[in-house]
PyMOL Python script that loads the backbone (N, CA, C, O; Angstrom):
from pymol import cmd

cmd.read_pdbstr("""\
ATOM      1  N   MET A   1    -245.516-112.360 -79.469  1.00  0.00           N
ATOM      2  CA  MET A   1    -246.801-111.508 -78.621  1.00  0.00           C
ATOM      3  C   MET A   1    -247.636-110.351 -79.172  1.00  0.00           C
ATOM      4  O   MET A   1    -247.067-109.335 -79.572  1.00  0.00           O
ATOM      5  N   ALA A   2    -248.976-110.472 -79.205  1.00  0.00           N
ATOM      6  CA  ALA A   2    -249.557-108.745 -79.158  1.00  0.00           C
ATOM      7  C   ALA A   2    -249.221-108.073 -78.114  1.00  0.00           C
ATOM      8  O   ALA A   2    -249.076-108.507 -76.971  1.00  0.00           O
ATOM      9  N   PRO A   3    -249.033-106.482 -78.677  1.00  0.00           N
ATOM     10  CA  PRO A   3    -249.219-105.361 -77.060  1.00  0.00           C
ATOM     11  C   PRO A   3    -250.130-105.547 -76.533  1.00  0.00           C
ATOM     12  O   PRO A   3    -251.234-105.598 -77.074  1.00  0.00           O
ATOM     13  N   GLY A   4    -249.817-105.758 -74.838  1.00  0.00           N
ATOM     14  CA  GLY A   4    -250.302-105.637 -73.772  1.00  0.00           C
ATOM     15  C   GLY A   4    -250.846-107.126 -73.274  1.00  0.00           C
ATOM     16  O   GLY A   4    -251.612-107.365 -72.341  1.00  0.00           O
ATOM     17  N   MET A   5    -250.216-108.037 -74.178  1.00  0.00           N
ATOM     18  CA  MET A   5    -250.411-110.121 -73.357  1.00  0.00           C
ATOM     19  C   MET A   5    -248.715-109.828 -72.245  1.00  0.00           C
ATOM     20  O   MET A   5    -247.617-109.383 -71.909  1.00  0.00           O
ATOM     21  N   LEU A   6    -249.779-110.495 -72.216  1.00  0.00           N
ATOM     22  CA  LEU A   6    -248.715-111.191 -70.833  1.00  0.00           C
ATOM     23  C   LEU A   6    -248.348-112.640 -71.059  1.00  0.00           C
ATOM     24  O   LEU A   6    -249.313-113.377 -71.256  1.00  0.00           O
ATOM     25  N   ASP A   7    -247.197-113.178 -71.070  1.00  0.00           N
ATOM     26  CA  ASP A   7    -247.528-114.634 -70.902  1.00  0.00           C
ATOM     27  C   ASP A   7    -246.550-114.984 -69.480  1.00  0.00           C
ATOM     28  O   ASP A   7    -245.439-114.554 -69.790  1.00  0.00           O
ATOM     29  N   PRO A   8    -246.498-115.335 -68.630  1.00  0.00           N
ATOM     30  CA  PRO A   8    -245.688-115.694 -67.042  1.00  0.00           C
ATOM     31  C   PRO A   8    -245.100-116.841 -67.538  1.00  0.00           C
ATOM     32  O   PRO A   8    -244.067-117.142 -66.940  1.00  0.00           O
ATOM     33  N   GLY A   9    -245.338-117.385 -68.201  1.00  0.00           N
ATOM     34  CA  GLY A   9    -245.344-118.960 -68.293  1.00  0.00           C
ATOM     35  C   GLY A   9    -246.043-119.786 -67.222  1.00  0.00           C
ATOM     36  O   GLY A   9    -246.152-119.439 -66.046  1.00  0.00           O
ATOM     37  N   TYR A  10    -246.556-121.043 -67.812  1.00  0.00           N
ATOM     38  CA  TYR A  10    -246.837-121.829 -66.621  1.00  0.00           C
ATOM     39  C   TYR A  10    -246.308-122.570 -65.514  1.00  0.00           C
ATOM     40  O   TYR A  10    -245.522-123.425 -65.923  1.00  0.00           O
ATOM     41  N   SER A  11    -246.402-122.569 -64.620  1.00  0.00           N
ATOM     42  CA  SER A  11    -246.427-123.476 -63.121  1.00  0.00           C
ATOM     43  C   SER A  11    -247.197-124.059 -62.693  1.00  0.00           C
ATOM     44  O   SER A  11    -246.998-124.601 -61.606  1.00  0.00           O
ATOM     45  N   LEU A  12    -248.450-124.206 -63.385  1.00  0.00           N
ATOM     46  CA  LEU A  12    -249.242-125.764 -63.529  1.00  0.00           C
ATOM     47  C   LEU A  12    -249.483-126.717 -63.871  1.00  0.00           C
ATOM     48  O   LEU A  12    -250.240-126.723 -64.841  1.00  0.00           O
ATOM     49  N   GLU A  13    -249.112-127.829 -63.433  1.00  0.00           N
ATOM     50  CA  GLU A  13    -249.550-128.830 -64.898  1.00  0.00           C
ATOM     51  C   GLU A  13    -250.499-128.786 -65.220  1.00  0.00           C
ATOM     52  O   GLU A  13    -250.761-128.879 -66.419  1.00  0.00           O
ATOM     53  N   ARG A  14    -251.639-128.585 -64.073  1.00  0.00           N
ATOM     54  CA  ARG A  14    -252.935-128.598 -64.348  1.00  0.00           C
ATOM     55  C   ARG A  14    -253.963-127.529 -63.258  1.00  0.00           C
ATOM     56  O   ARG A  14    -253.677-127.266 -62.090  1.00  0.00           O
ATOM     57  N   ILE A  15    -254.542-127.295 -63.611  1.00  0.00           N
ATOM     58  CA  ILE A  15    -255.645-126.379 -62.840  1.00  0.00           C
ATOM     59  C   ILE A  15    -256.697-127.534 -62.687  1.00  0.00           C
ATOM     60  O   ILE A  15    -257.076-128.274 -63.595  1.00  0.00           O
ATOM     61  N   ASP A  16    -257.140-127.558 -61.242  1.00  0.00           N
ATOM     62  CA  ASP A  16    -258.235-128.421 -60.724  1.00  0.00           C
ATOM     63  C   ASP A  16    -259.224-127.672 -59.706  1.00  0.00           C
ATOM     64  O   ASP A  16    -260.328-128.109 -59.381  1.00  0.00           O
ATOM     65  N   HIS A  17    -258.779-126.739 -59.356  1.00  0.00           N
ATOM     66  CA  HIS A  17    -259.954-126.239 -58.973  1.00  0.00           C
ATOM     67  C   HIS A  17    -259.076-124.190 -58.492  1.00  0.00           C
ATOM     68  O   HIS A  17    -257.864-124.079 -58.307  1.00  0.00           O
ATOM     69  N   LEU A  18    -259.928-123.102 -58.416  1.00  0.00           N
ATOM     70  CA  LEU A  18    -259.700-122.307 -58.073  1.00  0.00           C
ATOM     71  C   LEU A  18    -259.932-121.497 -56.777  1.00  0.00           C
ATOM     72  O   LEU A  18    -261.033-121.871 -56.371  1.00  0.00           O
ATOM     73  N   TRP A  19    -259.359-120.430 -55.800  1.00  0.00           N
ATOM     74  CA  TRP A  19    -259.543-119.697 -54.999  1.00  0.00           C
ATOM     75  C   TRP A  19    -260.376-118.270 -55.511  1.00  0.00           C
ATOM     76  O   TRP A  19    -259.934-117.741 -56.531  1.00  0.00           O
ATOM     77  N   ALA A  20    -261.340-117.754 -54.965  1.00  0.00           N
ATOM     78  CA  ALA A  20    -261.562-116.193 -55.416  1.00  0.00           C
ATOM     79  C   ALA A  20    -262.103-115.684 -54.479  1.00  0.00           C
ATOM     80  O   ALA A  20    -263.144-116.168 -54.035  1.00  0.00           O
ATOM     81  N   TRP A  21    -261.590-114.691 -53.997  1.00  0.00           N
ATOM     82  CA  TRP A  21    -262.388-113.229 -52.736  1.00  0.00           C
ATOM     83  C   TRP A  21    -263.106-113.156 -53.639  1.00  0.00           C
ATOM     84  O   TRP A  21    -263.094-113.168 -54.870  1.00  0.00           O
ATOM     85  N   VAL A  22    -264.379-113.001 -52.037  1.00  0.00           N
ATOM     86  CA  VAL A  22    -266.022-112.653 -52.988  1.00  0.00           C
ATOM     87  C   VAL A  22    -266.065-112.196 -51.889  1.00  0.00           C
ATOM     88  O   VAL A  22    -265.704-112.748 -50.849  1.00  0.00           O
ATOM     89  N   SER A  23    -266.861-110.316 -52.131  1.00  0.00           N
ATOM     90  CA  SER A  23    -267.598-109.756 -51.663  1.00  0.00           C
ATOM     91  C   SER A  23    -268.323-109.800 -51.384  1.00  0.00           C
ATOM     92  O   SER A  23    -268.918-109.824 -52.461  1.00  0.00           O
ATOM     93  N   PHE A  24    -269.636-109.887 -50.117  1.00  0.00           N
ATOM     94  CA  PHE A  24    -271.106-110.354 -50.011  1.00  0.00           C
ATOM     95  C   PHE A  24    -271.746-109.496 -49.439  1.00  0.00           C
ATOM     96  O   PHE A  24    -271.170-108.512 -48.974  1.00  0.00           O
ATOM     97  N   ASP A  25    -273.311-109.691 -49.319  1.00  0.00           N
ATOM     98  CA  ASP A  25    -274.278-108.000 -49.074  1.00  0.00           C
ATOM     99  C   ASP A  25    -275.582-108.871 -48.656  1.00  0.00           C
ATOM    100  O   ASP A  25    -275.552-110.027 -48.236  1.00  0.00           O
ATOM    101  N   GLU A  26    -276.705-108.087 -48.854  1.00  0.00           N
ATOM    102  CA  GLU A  26    -277.858-108.904 -48.009  1.00  0.00           C
ATOM    103  C   GLU A  26    -278.456-109.060 -49.722  1.00  0.00           C
ATOM    104  O   GLU A  26    -279.352-109.777 -50.167  1.00  0.00           O
ATOM    105  N   SER A  27    -277.578-108.106 -50.395  1.00  0.00           N
ATOM    106  CA  SER A  27    -278.379-108.343 -52.096  1.00  0.00           C
ATOM    107  C   SER A  27    -277.890-109.435 -52.887  1.00  0.00           C
ATOM    108  O   SER A  27    -278.778-109.610 -53.722  1.00  0.00           O
ATOM    109  N   GLY A  28    -277.043-110.206 -53.078  1.00  0.00           N
ATOM    110  CA  GLY A  28    -275.740-110.732 -53.512  1.00  0.00           C
ATOM    111  C   GLY A  28    -274.641-111.289 -52.943  1.00  0.00           C
ATOM    112  O   GLY A  28    -274.544-111.713 -51.791  1.00  0.00           O
ATOM    113  N   GLU A  29    -273.419-111.262 -54.207  1.00  0.00           N
ATOM    114  CA  GLU A  29    -271.888-111.268 -53.652  1.00  0.00           C
ATOM    115  C   GLU A  29    -271.405-111.818 -55.461  1.00  0.00           C
ATOM    116  O   GLU A  29    -271.935-112.517 -56.326  1.00  0.00           O
ATOM    117  N   GLY A  30    -270.024-110.963 -55.320  1.00  0.00           N
ATOM    118  CA  GLY A  30    -269.208-110.678 -56.795  1.00  0.00           C
ATOM    119  C   GLY A  30    -267.811-110.694 -56.181  1.00  0.00           C
ATOM    120  O   GLY A  30    -267.343-110.418 -55.077  1.00  0.00           O
ATOM    121  N   VAL A  31    -267.400-111.072 -57.196  1.00  0.00           N
ATOM    122  CA  VAL A  31    -265.947-111.638 -57.028  1.00  0.00           C
ATOM    123  C   VAL A  31    -264.736-110.131 -56.628  1.00  0.00           C
ATOM    124  O   VAL A  31    -264.175-109.998 -57.716  1.00  0.00           O
ATOM    125  N   CYS A  32    -264.387-109.506 -56.082  1.00  0.00           N
ATOM    126  CA  CYS A  32    -262.845-109.201 -55.604  1.00  0.00           C
ATOM    127  C   CYS A  32    -262.641-108.421 -57.211  1.00  0.00           C
ATOM    128  O   CYS A  32    -262.782-108.993 -58.292  1.00  0.00           O
ATOM    129  N   ALA A  33    -262.290-107.032 -57.003  1.00  0.00           N
ATOM    130  CA  ALA A  33    -260.889-107.125 -57.845  1.00  0.00           C
ATOM    131  C   ALA A  33    -260.351-105.885 -57.293  1.00  0.00           C
ATOM    132  O   ALA A  33    -261.297-105.448 -56.638  1.00  0.00           O
ATOM    133  N   PHE A  34    -259.320-105.012 -57.170  1.00  0.00           N
ATOM    134  CA  PHE A  34    -258.932-104.416 -57.950  1.00  0.00           C
ATOM    135  C   PHE A  34    -258.494-103.104 -59.143  1.00  0.00           C
ATOM    136  O   PHE A  34    -259.138-103.199 -60.187  1.00  0.00           O
ATOM    137  N   ILE A  35    -257.795-102.284 -59.106  1.00  0.00           N
ATOM    138  CA  ILE A  35    -257.469-101.496 -59.875  1.00  0.00           C
ATOM    139  C   ILE A  35    -256.152-101.276 -60.418  1.00  0.00           C
ATOM    140  O   ILE A  35    -255.354-101.558 -59.523  1.00  0.00           O
ATOM    141  N   THR A  36    -255.767-101.041 -61.077  1.00  0.00           N
ATOM    142  CA  THR A  36    -254.612-101.013 -61.308  1.00  0.00           C
ATOM    143  C   THR A  36    -254.156 -99.935 -61.296  1.00  0.00           C
ATOM    144  O   THR A  36    -254.954 -99.442 -60.499  1.00  0.00           O
ATOM    145  N   ALA A  37    -253.083 -98.644 -61.694  1.00  0.00           N
ATOM    146  CA  ALA A  37    -252.858 -97.825 -62.025  1.00  0.00           C
ATOM    147  C   ALA A  37    -253.322 -97.224 -63.407  1.00  0.00           C
ATOM    148  O   ALA A  37    -253.907 -96.148 -63.527  1.00  0.00           O
ATOM    149  N   ASP A  38    -252.854 -98.372 -64.787  1.00  0.00           N
ATOM    150  CA  ASP A  38    -253.461 -98.308 -65.692  1.00  0.00           C
ATOM    151  C   ASP A  38    -254.764 -98.869 -66.065  1.00  0.00           C
ATOM    152  O   ASP A  38    -255.302 -99.428 -67.021  1.00  0.00           O
ATOM    153  N   GLY A  39    -255.098 -98.357 -64.554  1.00  0.00           N
ATOM    154  CA  GLY A  39    -257.357 -99.056 -64.990  1.00  0.00           C
ATOM    155  C   GLY A  39    -258.116-100.525 -64.802  1.00  0.00           C
ATOM    156  O   GLY A  39    -259.147-100.973 -64.300  1.00  0.00           O
ATOM    157  N   LEU A  40    -256.741-101.066 -65.655  1.00  0.00           N
ATOM    158  CA  LEU A  40    -257.272-102.185 -65.463  1.00  0.00           C
ATOM    159  C   LEU A  40    -257.602-102.801 -64.424  1.00  0.00           C
ATOM    160  O   LEU A  40    -256.888-102.774 -63.421  1.00  0.00           O
ATOM    161  N   ALA A  41    -259.062-103.650 -64.498  1.00  0.00           N
ATOM    162  CA  ALA A  41    -259.910-104.294 -62.726  1.00  0.00           C
ATOM    163  C   ALA A  41    -258.935-105.739 -63.302  1.00  0.00           C
ATOM    164  O   ALA A  41    -258.858-106.212 -64.436  1.00  0.00           O
ATOM    165  N   VAL A  42    -258.231-106.196 -61.934  1.00  0.00           N
ATOM    166  CA  VAL A  42    -257.621-107.566 -61.896  1.00  0.00           C
ATOM    167  C   VAL A  42    -258.377-108.008 -60.726  1.00  0.00           C
ATOM    168  O   VAL A  42    -258.355-107.512 -59.599  1.00  0.00           O
ATOM    169  N   PRO A  43    -259.161-109.175 -61.217  1.00  0.00           N
ATOM    170  CA  PRO A  43    -260.058-110.072 -60.395  1.00  0.00           C
ATOM    171  C   PRO A  43    -259.277-110.559 -58.829  1.00  0.00           C
ATOM    172  O   PRO A  43    -258.203-109.963 -58.746  1.00  0.00           O
ATOM    173  N   LEU A  44    -259.445-111.167 -58.002  1.00  0.00           N
ATOM    174  CA  LEU A  44    -258.537-112.285 -57.168  1.00  0.00           C
ATOM    175  C   LEU A  44    -259.267-113.079 -56.766  1.00  0.00           C
ATOM    176  O   LEU A  44    -259.951-113.368 -55.784  1.00  0.00           O
ATOM    177  N   ILE A  45    -258.878-113.536 -58.150  1.00  0.00           N
ATOM    178  CA  ILE A  45    -258.852-115.328 -58.343  1.00  0.00           C
ATOM    179  C   ILE A  45    -257.495-116.106 -58.252  1.00  0.00           C
ATOM    180  O   ILE A  45    -256.631-115.950 -59.116  1.00  0.00           O
ATOM    181  N   ALA A  46    -257.430-116.433 -57.838  1.00  0.00           N
ATOM    182  CA  ALA A  46    -255.754-117.709 -58.364  1.00  0.00           C
ATOM    183  C   ALA A  46    -255.962-119.269 -58.104  1.00  0.00           C
ATOM    184  O   ALA A  46    -256.563-119.881 -57.220  1.00  0.00           O
ATOM    185  N   ALA A  47    -255.172-119.705 -59.307  1.00  0.00           N
ATOM    186  CA  ALA A  47    -255.286-121.490 -59.132  1.00  0.00           C
ATOM    187  C   ALA A  47    -253.934-121.751 -58.133  1.00  0.00           C
ATOM    188  O   ALA A  47    -253.209-122.728 -58.317  1.00  0.00           O
ATOM    189  N   ASP A  48    -253.741-120.995 -57.307  1.00  0.00           N
ATOM    190  CA  ASP A  48    -252.359-121.790 -56.615  1.00  0.00           C
ATOM    191  C   ASP A  48    -252.452-121.319 -55.214  1.00  0.00           C
ATOM    192  O   ASP A  48    -253.383-120.513 -55.199  1.00  0.00           O
ATOM    193  N   GLU A  49    -251.970-121.422 -54.100  1.00  0.00           N
ATOM    194  CA  GLU A  49    -251.448-121.050 -53.199  1.00  0.00           C
ATOM    195  C   GLU A  49    -251.067-120.053 -53.154  1.00  0.00           C
ATOM    196  O   GLU A  49    -251.590-118.999 -52.794  1.00  0.00           O
ATOM    197  N   ASN A  50    -249.659-120.403 -53.692  1.00  0.00           N
ATOM    198  CA  ASN A  50    -248.422-118.825 -53.175  1.00  0.00           C
ATOM    199  C   ASN A  50    -249.760-117.334 -54.255  1.00  0.00           C
ATOM    200  O   ASN A  50    -250.200-116.329 -53.697  1.00  0.00           O
ATOM    201  N   ARG A  51    -249.944-117.570 -55.184  1.00  0.00           N
ATOM    202  CA  ARG A  51    -250.823-116.429 -55.230  1.00  0.00           C
ATOM    203  C   ARG A  51    -251.802-115.529 -54.517  1.00  0.00           C
ATOM    204  O   ARG A  51    -251.949-114.311 -54.411  1.00  0.00           O
ATOM    205  N   LEU A  52    -252.582-116.905 -53.947  1.00  0.00           N
ATOM    206  CA  LEU A  52    -253.650-116.736 -53.370  1.00  0.00           C
ATOM    207  C   LEU A  52    -253.324-115.879 -52.155  1.00  0.00           C
ATOM    208  O   LEU A  52    -254.121-115.002 -51.821  1.00  0.00           O
ATOM    209  N   ARG A  53    -252.062-116.107 -51.393  1.00  0.00           N
ATOM    210  CA  ARG A  53    -251.818-115.469 -50.432  1.00  0.00           C
ATOM    211  C   ARG A  53    -250.804-114.185 -50.922  1.00  0.00           C
ATOM    212  O   ARG A  53    -250.469-113.157 -50.333  1.00  0.00           O
ATOM    213  N   ALA A  54    -250.622-114.484 -51.669  1.00  0.00           N
ATOM    214  CA  ALA A  54    -250.282-112.868 -52.536  1.00  0.00           C
ATOM    215  C   ALA A  54    -251.530-111.461 -52.186  1.00  0.00           C
ATOM    216  O   ALA A  54    -251.484-110.286 -51.820  1.00  0.00           O
ATOM    217  N   MET A  55    -252.706-112.615 -52.621  1.00  0.00           N
ATOM    218  CA  MET A  55    -254.251-111.767 -53.090  1.00  0.00           C
ATOM    219  C   MET A  55    -254.527-111.339 -51.781  1.00  0.00           C
ATOM    220  O   MET A  55    -255.077-110.238 -51.743  1.00  0.00           O
ATOM    221  N   ARG A  56    -254.239-112.060 -50.318  1.00  0.00           N
ATOM    222  CA  ARG A  56    -254.865-111.556 -49.213  1.00  0.00           C
ATOM    223  C   ARG A  56    -254.849-110.149 -48.465  1.00  0.00           C
ATOM    224  O   ARG A  56    -255.662-109.701 -47.655  1.00  0.00           O
ATOM    225  N   PRO A  57    -253.664-109.576 -48.984  1.00  0.00           N
ATOM    226  CA  PRO A  57    -253.698-107.554 -48.230  1.00  0.00           C
ATOM    227  C   PRO A  57    -254.563-107.011 -49.635  1.00  0.00           C
ATOM    228  O   PRO A  57    -255.127-105.923 -49.754  1.00  0.00           O
ATOM    229  N   ARG A  58    -254.505-107.799 -50.357  1.00  0.00           N
ATOM    230  CA  ARG A  58    -256.091-107.015 -51.286  1.00  0.00           C
ATOM    231  C   ARG A  58    -257.592-106.815 -50.657  1.00  0.00           C
ATOM    232  O   ARG A  58    -258.212-105.843 -50.227  1.00  0.00           O
ATOM    233  N   ALA A  59    -257.809-107.897 -50.778  1.00  0.00           N
ATOM    234  CA  ALA A  59    -258.967-107.992 -50.084  1.00  0.00           C
ATOM    235  C   ALA A  59    -259.105-108.085 -49.119  1.00  0.00           C
ATOM    236  O   ALA A  59    -260.104-108.774 -48.917  1.00  0.00           O
ATOM    237  N   VAL A  60    -258.359-107.568 -47.694  1.00  0.00           N
ATOM    238  CA  VAL A  60    -258.386-107.200 -46.681  1.00  0.00           C
ATOM    239  C   VAL A  60    -259.141-105.679 -46.678  1.00  0.00           C
ATOM    240  O   VAL A  60    -260.259-105.397 -46.245  1.00  0.00           O
ATOM    241  N   GLU A  61    -257.923-104.621 -47.446  1.00  0.00           N
ATOM    242  CA  GLU A  61    -258.378-103.759 -48.253  1.00  0.00           C
ATOM    243  C   GLU A  61    -259.831-103.381 -48.325  1.00  0.00           C
ATOM    244  O   GLU A  61    -260.330-102.566 -47.549  1.00  0.00           O
ATOM    245  N   ILE A  62    -260.671-104.158 -49.531  1.00  0.00           N
ATOM    246  CA  ILE A  62    -261.601-104.047 -49.848  1.00  0.00           C
ATOM    247  C   ILE A  62    -261.817-104.644 -48.914  1.00  0.00           C
ATOM    248  O   ILE A  62    -260.701-104.801 -48.419  1.00  0.00           O
ATOM    249  N   ALA A  63    -262.606-105.169 -48.217  1.00  0.00           N
ATOM    250  CA  ALA A  63    -262.996-105.251 -47.208  1.00  0.00           C
ATOM    251  C   ALA A  63    -263.488-103.996 -46.534  1.00  0.00           C
ATOM    252  O   ALA A  63    -264.681-103.692 -46.533  1.00  0.00           O
ATOM    253  N   ARG A  64    -262.205-103.007 -45.751  1.00  0.00           N
ATOM    254  CA  ARG A  64    -262.357-102.318 -45.333  1.00  0.00           C
ATOM    255  C   ARG A  64    -262.719-100.843 -45.965  1.00  0.00           C
ATOM    256  O   ARG A  64    -263.371 -99.929 -45.460  1.00  0.00           O
ATOM    257  N   MET A  65    -262.095-100.927 -47.194  1.00  0.00           N
ATOM    258  CA  MET A  65    -262.455 -99.871 -47.556  1.00  0.00           C
ATOM    259  C   MET A  65    -264.185 -99.531 -48.667  1.00  0.00           C
ATOM    260  O   MET A  65    -264.657 -98.641 -49.374  1.00  0.00           O
ATOM    261  N   SER A  66    -264.564-100.959 -48.148  1.00  0.00           N
ATOM    262  CA  SER A  66    -266.533-100.781 -48.736  1.00  0.00           C
ATOM    263  C   SER A  66    -266.959-101.240 -47.415  1.00  0.00           C
ATOM    264  O   SER A  66    -268.034-100.719 -47.120  1.00  0.00           O
ATOM    265  N   GLY A  67    -266.641-101.797 -46.777  1.00  0.00           N
ATOM    266  CA  GLY A  67    -267.492-101.830 -45.099  1.00  0.00           C
ATOM    267  C   GLY A  67    -267.911-103.320 -45.433  1.00  0.00           C
ATOM    268  O   GLY A  67    -268.711-103.816 -44.639  1.00  0.00           O
ATOM    269  N   LYS A  68    -267.472-104.143 -46.538  1.00  0.00           N
ATOM    270  CA  LYS A  68    -268.307-105.049 -46.279  1.00  0.00           C
ATOM    271  C   LYS A  68    -267.569-106.458 -45.634  1.00  0.00           C
ATOM    272  O   LYS A  68    -266.663-106.345 -44.808  1.00  0.00           O
ATOM    273  N   PRO A  69    -267.905-107.381 -45.957  1.00  0.00           N
ATOM    274  CA  PRO A  69    -267.412-108.772 -45.577  1.00  0.00           C
ATOM    275  C   PRO A  69    -266.863-109.229 -47.383  1.00  0.00           C
ATOM    276  O   PRO A  69    -267.313-109.114 -48.523  1.00  0.00           O
ATOM    277  N   VAL A  70    -265.440-109.870 -46.588  1.00  0.00           N
ATOM    278  CA  VAL A  70    -264.957-110.114 -48.279  1.00  0.00           C
ATOM    279  C   VAL A  70    -265.185-111.591 -47.603  1.00  0.00           C
ATOM    280  O   VAL A  70    -265.611-111.599 -46.448  1.00  0.00           O
ATOM    281  N   ARG A  71    -264.884-113.053 -48.365  1.00  0.00           N
ATOM    282  CA  ARG A  71    -264.932-114.274 -47.821  1.00  0.00           C
ATOM    283  C   ARG A  71    -264.181-114.607 -49.228  1.00  0.00           C
ATOM    284  O   ARG A  71    -264.427-114.087 -50.316  1.00  0.00           O
ATOM    285  N   LEU A  72    -262.954-115.858 -48.864  1.00  0.00           N
ATOM    286  CA  LEU A  72    -262.750-116.956 -49.390  1.00  0.00           C
ATOM    287  C   LEU A  72    -263.097-117.837 -49.534  1.00  0.00           C
ATOM    288  O   LEU A  72    -263.120-118.555 -48.535  1.00  0.00           O
ATOM    289  N   VAL A  73    -263.775-118.607 -51.258  1.00  0.00           N
ATOM    290  CA  VAL A  73    -264.364-119.460 -51.470  1.00  0.00           C
ATOM    291  C   VAL A  73    -263.463-120.562 -52.853  1.00  0.00           C
ATOM    292  O   VAL A  73    -262.911-120.231 -53.903  1.00  0.00           O
ATOM    293  N   GLN A  74    -263.678-121.920 -52.194  1.00  0.00           N
ATOM    294  CA  GLN A  74    -262.806-122.518 -53.844  1.00  0.00           C
ATOM    295  C   GLN A  74    -264.005-123.249 -54.112  1.00  0.00           C
ATOM    296  O   GLN A  74    -264.832-123.755 -53.353  1.00  0.00           O
ATOM    297  N   PHE A  75    -263.873-123.168 -55.984  1.00  0.00           N
ATOM    298  CA  PHE A  75    -264.183-123.789 -56.935  1.00  0.00           C
ATOM    299  C   PHE A  75    -263.786-125.460 -56.869  1.00  0.00           C
ATOM    300  O   PHE A  75    -262.701-125.557 -56.296  1.00  0.00           O
ATOM    301  N   THR A  76    -264.061-126.161 -57.079  1.00  0.00           N
ATOM    302  CA  THR A  76    -263.339-127.441 -57.376  1.00  0.00           C
ATOM    303  C   THR A  76    -263.562-128.802 -58.335  1.00  0.00           C
ATOM    304  O   THR A  76    -262.982-129.865 -58.557  1.00  0.00           O
ATOM    305  N   THR A  77    -265.053-127.925 -58.862  1.00  0.00           N
ATOM    306  CA  THR A  77    -265.148-128.371 -59.867  1.00  0.00           C
ATOM    307  C   THR A  77    -265.157-128.253 -61.407  1.00  0.00           C
ATOM    308  O   THR A  77    -265.784-127.477 -62.127  1.00  0.00           O
ATOM    309  N   ARG A  78    -264.032-129.528 -61.802  1.00  0.00           N
ATOM    310  CA  ARG A  78    -263.566-128.803 -63.599  1.00  0.00           C
ATOM    311  C   ARG A  78    -264.787-129.598 -64.304  1.00  0.00           C
ATOM    312  O   ARG A  78    -265.397-130.580 -63.881  1.00  0.00           O
ATOM    313  N   ARG A  79    -265.043-128.511 -66.114  1.00  0.00           N
ATOM    314  CA  ARG A  79    -265.260-129.245 -66.453  1.00  0.00           C
ATOM    315  C   ARG A  79    -264.887-128.155 -68.192  1.00  0.00           C
ATOM    316  O   ARG A  79    -265.467-127.271 -68.821  1.00  0.00           O
ATOM    317  N   ASP A  80    -263.912-128.752 -68.283  1.00  0.00           N
ATOM    318  CA  ASP A  80    -263.563-128.301 -70.177  1.00  0.00           C
ATOM    319  C   ASP A  80    -264.686-127.946 -70.591  1.00  0.00           C
ATOM    320  O   ASP A  80    -265.588-128.750 -70.355  1.00  0.00           O
ATOM    321  N   ILE A  81    -265.114-126.513 -71.428  1.00  0.00           N
ATOM    322  CA  ILE A  81    -266.225-126.099 -72.515  1.00  0.00           C
ATOM    323  C   ILE A  81    -265.936-126.509 -73.529  1.00  0.00           C
ATOM    324  O   ILE A  81    -266.579-127.297 -74.223  1.00  0.00           O
ATOM    325  N   GLU A  82    -264.467-125.803 -73.838  1.00  0.00           N
ATOM    326  CA  GLU A  82    -264.633-125.206 -75.478  1.00  0.00           C
ATOM    327  C   GLU A  82    -262.969-125.223 -74.717  1.00  0.00           C
ATOM    328  O   GLU A  82    -262.536-125.140 -73.568  1.00  0.00           O
ATOM    329  N   VAL A  83    -262.231-125.423 -76.452  1.00  0.00           N
ATOM    330  CA  VAL A  83    -260.448-125.151 -76.659  1.00  0.00           C
ATOM    331  C   VAL A  83    -260.751-124.651 -77.710  1.00  0.00           C
ATOM    332  O   VAL A  83    -261.653-124.941 -78.496  1.00  0.00           O
ATOM    333  N   ILE A  84    -259.750-123.638 -77.746  1.00  0.00           N
ATOM    334  CA  ILE A  84    -260.056-122.136 -78.967  1.00  0.00           C
ATOM    335  C   ILE A  84    -258.532-122.522 -79.482  1.00  0.00           C
ATOM    336  O   ILE A  84    -257.586-122.450 -78.697  1.00  0.00           O
ATOM    337  N   GLN A  85    -258.357-122.945 -80.889  1.00  0.00           N
ATOM    338  CA  GLN A  85    -256.970-123.051 -81.458  1.00  0.00           C
ATOM    339  C   GLN A  85    -256.429-121.932 -82.098  1.00  0.00           C
ATOM    340  O   GLN A  85    -256.931-121.568 -83.161  1.00  0.00           O
ATOM    341  N   PRO A  86    -255.575-121.390 -81.660  1.00  0.00           N
ATOM    342  CA  PRO A  86    -254.701-120.207 -82.540  1.00  0.00           C
ATOM    343  C   PRO A  86    -254.771-120.597 -84.081  1.00  0.00           C
ATOM    344  O   PRO A  86    -254.213-119.892 -84.922  1.00  0.00           O
TER     345      PRO A  86
END
""", "prot")
cmd.dss("prot")
cmd.show_as("cartoon", "prot")
cmd.util.cbc("prot")
cmd.orient("prot")
């Protein structure tokens, strides 16, 4: 595995829906993200309820710090577009 790559292993047989924490205002909306200590932006997107629950405190913090509401949305339509082979 290349340096900087993360392989946490797979815990889901198939991902059929995703949740995302989304910030919004009168001009539109965007997926919330937090910045890690090394400057990497990590979007608040989850494919299982355990990770979703773990992200909620970050979503609360983003709402408080930005002064904008944050909502949880679920995307449930899956369409496979491309497979990139190694």
